[in-house]
C-alpha positions as CSV (number, residue, x, y, z in Angstrom):
1,X,4.2,-14.5,-30.8
2,X,3.4,-16.1,-27.4
3,X,5.4,-17.1,-24.6
4,X,6.0,-20.7,-23.7
5,X,6.7,-23.3,-26.8
6,X,6.0,-20.8,-29.5
7,X,9.3,-19.3,-30.9
8,X,10.5,-16.2,-29.6
9,X,10.8,-13.2,-32.3
10,X,13.8,-11.5,-32.3
11,X,12.8,-9.5,-34.7
12,X,10.4,-7.4,-32.6
13,X,11.3,-3.6,-32.4
14,X,13.5,-1.9,-30.1
15,X,11.4,1.3,-28.8
16,X,9.1,3.0,-30.9
17,X,9.1,2.6,-34.5
18,X,9.4,6.6,-34.8
19,X,13.0,6.8,-34.2
20,X,14.7,10.2,-33.7
21,X,17.2,10.3,-36.7
22,X,19.5,13.2,-35.2
23,X,23.1,13.9,-36.6
24,X,25.2,10.2,-37.3
25,X,28.3,10.6,-35.2
26,X,31.8,9.0,-36.3
27,X,33.5,6.5,-34.3
28,X,35.4,6.7,-31.7
29,X,38.2,4.9,-30.1
30,X,37.3,2.8,-26.4
31,X,40.7,2.1,-25.0
32,X,38.8,-0.1,-22.4
33,X,40.3,-3.8,-22.9
34,X,37.0,-6.1,-24.1
35,X,35.7,-8.3,-21.3
36,X,37.3,-11.3,-22.8
37,X,37.1,-14.7,-20.4
38,X,39.7,-17.3,-22.0
39,X,37.7,-20.9,-21.9
40,X,39.2,-24.3,-20.2
41,X,40.9,-26.6,-23.0
42,X,37.4,-27.7,-24.4
43,X,35.7,-24.7,-23.5
44,X,34.8,-21.6,-25.7
45,X,36.5,-18.2,-24.9
46,X,33.9,-15.3,-24.0
47,X,33.4,-11.7,-25.1
48,X,30.8,-10.0,-22.9
49,X,29.0,-6.9,-23.8
50,X,26.7,-4.5,-21.9
51,X,24.0,-5.1,-24.4
52,X,22.3,-8.2,-26.4
53,X,24.4,-8.9,-29.4
54,X,22.5,-9.0,-32.5
55,X,25.5,-9.8,-35.0
56,X,28.9,-10.2,-35.2
57,X,31.2,-10.7,-38.2
58,X,35.0,-11.2,-39.1
59,X,36.9,-9.3,-40.9
60,X,38.6,-11.1,-44.2
61,X,42.0,-11.4,-42.9
62,X,40.2,-12.7,-39.3
63,X,42.2,-9.7,-37.4
64,X,38.8,-8.1,-36.4
65,X,35.8,-8.8,-35.5
66,X,32.6,-6.8,-35.5
67,X,29.9,-6.8,-32.9
68,X,26.1,-5.1,-33.3
69,X,24.2,-4.6,-30.5
70,X,20.5,-3.7,-29.5
71,X,21.4,-0.2,-28.6
72,X,22.5,0.8,-32.3
73,X,26.1,0.5,-31.4
74,X,28.9,-1.5,-33.0
75,X,31.9,-2.1,-31.0
76,X,35.3,-3.6,-33.3
77,X,37.9,-5.7,-31.9
78,X,41.5,-6.8,-32.5
79,X,41.5,-10.5,-32.2
80,X,45.0,-10.7,-31.4
81,X,44.5,-9.1,-27.5
82,X,40.8,-8.4,-27.7
83,X,41.5,-4.8,-27.3
84,X,38.7,-2.2,-28.4
85,X,39.6,-0.7,-31.9
86,X,36.3,1.3,-32.5
87,X,32.8,1.8,-31.3
88,X,30.8,2.6,-34.4
89,X,28.2,5.1,-33.4
90,X,25.4,6.3,-35.5
91,X,22.4,4.0,-35.3
92,X,19.7,4.2,-33.0
93,X,17.9,0.9,-33.3
94,X,19.2,-2.8,-33.2
95,X,22.0,-3.4,-35.7
96,X,20.8,-6.6,-36.7
97,X,23.0,-7.5,-39.3
98,X,26.9,-6.1,-39.8
99,X,29.3,-7.5,-42.5
100,X,32.9,-6.7,-43.5
101,X,33.6,-6.5,-47.4
102,X,35.5,-9.0,-49.5
103,X,38.4,-6.0,-49.2
104,X,38.3,-6.0,-45.5
105,X,38.1,-2.2,-45.9
106,X,34.6,-1.8,-45.6
107,X,31.9,-2.5,-42.7
108,X,28.0,-2.4,-43.7
109,X,25.3,-2.5,-41.1
110,X,21.5,-2.6,-41.6
111,X,19.5,-1.4,-38.3
112,X,16.2,-1.1,-37.0
113,X,16.3,1.9,-37.6
114,X,15.6,1.7,-40.7
115,X,19.0,2.2,-42.2
116,X,21.9,0.8,-43.6
117,X,25.7,2.4,-43.0
118,X,28.4,2.0,-44.5
119,X,31.6,2.8,-42.8
120,X,35.6,3.0,-43.4
121,X,36.9,0.1,-41.4
122,X,40.6,1.6,-41.2
123,X,39.3,5.0,-39.7
124,X,35.6,4.6,-38.2
125,X,34.6,7.1,-40.1
126,X,30.5,7.1,-41.5
127,X,30.6,6.9,-45.3
128,X,26.6,6.7,-46.2
129,X,23.7,6.4,-44.5
130,X,20.9,4.5,-46.9
131,X,17.1,4.5,-45.5
132,X,14.4,2.2,-46.3
133,X,10.7,2.7,-45.3
134,X,11.1,-0.1,-42.5
135,X,13.4,-1.7,-40.3
136,X,16.5,-3.2,-42.1
137,X,17.3,-6.9,-41.2
138,X,20.1,-8.0,-43.4
139,X,23.1,-6.7,-45.6
140,X,25.4,-8.2,-48.5
141,X,28.6,-7.1,-50.2
142,X,28.6,-8.3,-54.0
143,X,31.6,-9.9,-54.6
144,X,33.6,-7.0,-55.8
145,X,32.0,-4.8,-52.8
146,X,30.9,-2.2,-54.8
147,X,27.2,-2.8,-54.3
148,X,25.6,-3.9,-50.8
149,X,22.4,-5.1,-50.6
150,X,19.8,-4.6,-48.1
151,X,16.6,-6.7,-46.8
152,X,14.0,-4.8,-45.3
153,X,10.5,-4.9,-43.7
154,X,8.9,-2.7,-46.3
155,X,8.9,-5.6,-48.6
156,X,11.7,-4.5,-50.5
157,X,15.8,-5.5,-51.2
158,X,17.5,-2.7,-52.5
159,X,21.2,-2.6,-53.8
160,X,23.5,0.6,-53.1
161,X,26.3,1.5,-54.5
162,X,29.3,1.8,-52.0
163,X,30.9,4.8,-53.5
164,X,28.2,6.7,-53.3
165,X,25.6,5.5,-51.1
166,X,23.1,6.1,-54.0
167,X,20.1,3.8,-54.7
168,X,20.5,1.6,-58.2
169,X,17.6,-0.7,-57.7
170,X,15.0,-2.2,-55.7
171,X,13.4,-5.7,-55.5
172,X,9.5,-5.5,-54.6
173,X,7.2,-7.7,-53.9
174,X,8.7,-9.5,-50.3
175,X,5.7,-10.7,-49.0
176,X,5.8,-10.4,-45.2
177,X,8.7,-7.8,-45.4
178,X,12.5,-9.2,-46.6
179,X,14.1,-10.7,-43.8
180,X,17.4,-11.2,-45.6
181,X,19.8,-11.1,-48.2
182,X,23.1,-12.9,-50.0
183,X,25.1,-12.5,-53.3
184,X,26.2,-15.3,-54.6
185,X,30.1,-15.7,-55.6
186,X,29.6,-14.8,-58.8
187,X,27.2,-11.8,-58.3
188,X,25.0,-12.9,-61.0
189,X,22.4,-13.9,-58.3
190,X,20.9,-12.9,-55.0
191,X,19.0,-14.4,-53.1
192,X,16.4,-13.0,-50.2
193,X,14.1,-14.6,-47.8
194,X,10.7,-13.2,-47.0
195,X,7.9,-13.5,-44.1
196,X,5.8,-15.5,-46.0
197,X,8.1,-18.2,-46.0
198,X,9.4,-18.4,-49.3
199,X,13.0,-17.9,-50.6
200,X,13.7,-15.8,-54.4
201,X,16.5,-16.1,-56.2
202,X,17.1,-12.8,-58.4
203,X,19.2,-12.5,-61.6
204,X,20.5,-9.4,-63.1
205,X,17.4,-8.7,-64.9
206,X,15.2,-8.2,-61.7
207,X,13.4,-11.8,-62.3
208,X,12.9,-13.8,-59.4
209,X,12.1,-17.5,-58.6
210,X,11.0,-18.8,-56.0
211,X,12.4,-21.8,-53.6
212,X,9.5,-23.5,-51.2
213,X,9.4,-25.7,-49.1
214,X,9.7,-23.5,-45.5
215,X,6.2,-23.3,-43.7
216,X,7.0,-20.5,-41.6
217,X,9.1,-17.2,-42.1
218,X,12.8,-17.2,-43.5
219,X,15.1,-15.9,-40.9
220,X,18.5,-16.1,-42.9
221,X,19.8,-17.0,-46.2
222,X,23.7,-17.8,-47.6
223,X,25.7,-18.9,-50.2
224,X,28.6,-21.6,-49.9
225,X,31.7,-20.3,-51.1
226,X,31.7,-22.0,-54.4
227,X,27.8,-21.1,-55.2
228,X,26.8,-24.7,-55.6
229,X,24.6,-24.5,-52.4
230,X,22.5,-21.8,-51.1
231,X,21.4,-22.7,-47.1
232,X,18.2,-21.1,-45.4
233,X,16.9,-21.1,-42.1
234,X,13.3,-20.7,-40.7
235,X,10.9,-20.6,-37.6
236,X,10.1,-23.8,-38.5
237,X,13.2,-25.0,-36.7
238,X,14.8,-26.2,-40.0
239,X,17.6,-25.2,-42.2
240,X,17.3,-26.3,-45.9
241,X,20.1,-26.8,-48.3
242,X,19.6,-25.9,-51.5
243,X,21.1,-26.8,-55.3
244,X,21.9,-23.5,-56.5
245,X,21.6,-24.6,-59.7
246,X,18.6,-26.5,-59.7
247,X,16.5,-25.2,-57.5
248,X,16.0,-28.6,-55.8
249,X,16.0,-29.0,-51.7
250,X,18.8,-31.4,-51.2
251,X,18.6,-31.9,-47.3
252,X,16.8,-30.8,-44.7
253,X,18.3,-30.6,-41.7
254,X,16.0,-31.5,-38.3
255,X,17.3,-30.6,-35.0
256,X,17.0,-27.6,-33.4
257,X,14.1,-27.1,-30.8
258,X,13.0,-23.7,-32.1
259,X,13.3,-21.3,-35.2
260,X,16.6,-21.3,-36.8
261,X,17.7,-17.5,-36.5
262,X,21.1,-17.6,-38.5
263,X,23.6,-20.0,-40.6
264,X,27.0,-19.8,-42.2
265,X,29.0,-22.1,-44.5
266,X,32.3,-22.9,-43.6
267,X,35.0,-21.2,-45.8
268,X,35.7,-24.6,-47.4
269,X,32.4,-25.0,-48.0
270,X,32.6,-28.5,-46.3
271,X,30.5,-27.7,-43.1
272,X,27.5,-25.0,-42.1
273,X,27.0,-23.8,-38.9
274,X,23.0,-22.8,-37.3
275,X,22.2,-21.0,-34.7
276,X,18.8,-21.1,-32.9
277,X,16.1,-19.7,-30.8
278,X,16.5,-22.7,-28.7
279,X,20.2,-21.5,-27.4
280,X,22.3,-23.9,-29.6
281,X,24.5,-23.9,-32.2
282,X,25.0,-27.1,-34.4
283,X,27.3,-27.7,-37.1
284,X,26.5,-30.3,-40.0
285,X,28.5,-31.7,-42.6
286,X,27.4,-31.0,-45.7
287,X,28.0,-34.2,-47.9
288,X,25.5,-36.4,-45.6
289,X,23.5,-33.8,-44.2
290,X,24.1,-35.0,-40.5
291,X,24.5,-33.1,-37.4
292,X,28.4,-33.1,-36.6
293,X,28.3,-31.1,-33.3
294,X,25.8,-29.5,-30.9
295,X,27.7,-26.1,-29.0
296,X,25.6,-25.8,-25.7
297,X,26.4,-22.6,-23.4
298,X,24.2,-19.5,-24.6
299,X,21.7,-19.2,-22.3
300,X,19.7,-17.1,-24.9
301,X,18.7,-17.2,-28.5
302,X,21.6,-16.9,-30.7
303,X,21.4,-14.5,-33.6
304,X,24.5,-14.6,-35.4
305,X,26.8,-17.2,-36.3
306,X,30.4,-16.7,-38.3
307,X,33.4,-18.7,-39.1
308,X,36.5,-17.3,-38.4
309,X,38.3,-17.2,-42.2
310,X,40.9,-20.2,-41.3
311,X,38.2,-22.4,-40.6
312,X,39.2,-23.2,-37.0
313,X,36.9,-21.1,-35.0
314,X,33.0,-20.4,-34.6
315,X,31.7,-16.9,-33.3
316,X,28.2,-16.9,-32.1
317,X,26.3,-14.2,-30.7
318,X,23.0,-13.9,-28.6
319,X,20.6,-12.3,-26.5
320,X,22.3,-13.4,-23.6
321,X,24.9,-10.4,-23.8
322,X,28.1,-12.6,-25.0
323,X,30.1,-13.6,-27.9
324,X,31.5,-17.1,-27.9
325,X,34.5,-18.2,-29.6
326,X,34.3,-22.1,-30.2
327,X,37.5,-23.8,-31.1
328,X,36.8,-26.6,-33.4
329,X,40.1,-28.3,-33.0
330,X,38.8,-29.6,-29.2
331,X,35.9,-32.0,-29.0
């Protein structure tokens, strides 16, 4: 993609395609405090990192947040005092996605180094390393937490057993690469996005249906907490809200100036947040499909958005090397 009005491509590989897969290291404790600047009333608090933030995720209890960086490291912080709990070291490429398991005892990470890592969030130990034949852009835990799905530029989504790290199944045919993946709340369906602008829905037998509507690469896909809606984002600057049962598009959410890179449903399922290469986060109401708020402050593309479990805060990560914490109670 070219500079100017074309959409920044945050999936560009970091460094050589031939990554040095040396010995993977376990986590170490870094005693330094997070560089957290508490915002004034009505302003977000800002956590500053040493590298570009590619992903961030809250633990299910909201007591921790994990931040994936472009240098391959994952920093884990306590949200009580913003001290650093762990630095998970092992990846050799950008960590495009980091996610806690439903029970909070595991962390899965997807990296440009062609691997998925599964970590023990309680000890920081690396448990398993699972490999693709291309960069891995996304991971998702099954509702029971016993499986991890990963999406890769090798055009497959793979399912892994968390306990053993064994590959259980490969879902091929993602033309242009598999860019994102999500489990439905029941675990009976998987949604994945493709570089060819399609969203695919997979059942337990490996059969798929296509959701057509986007006209450029699909960046992210998520299910609502009730499983009745699917949200997808694309370089075409839109968020699409689909009826998960009928597979019909309910709303096309317009408003971003560049490609929409990430999306998250609120825990209650009545809102969703989208982050864009236009450097803004937009909060949308599901009932009417309207934009409620636009959050401005980042000076780089938004790579990740996450709601806190209590619905009171949104965390947004950016290539500007920060995570911003937006208080939804303030206007």
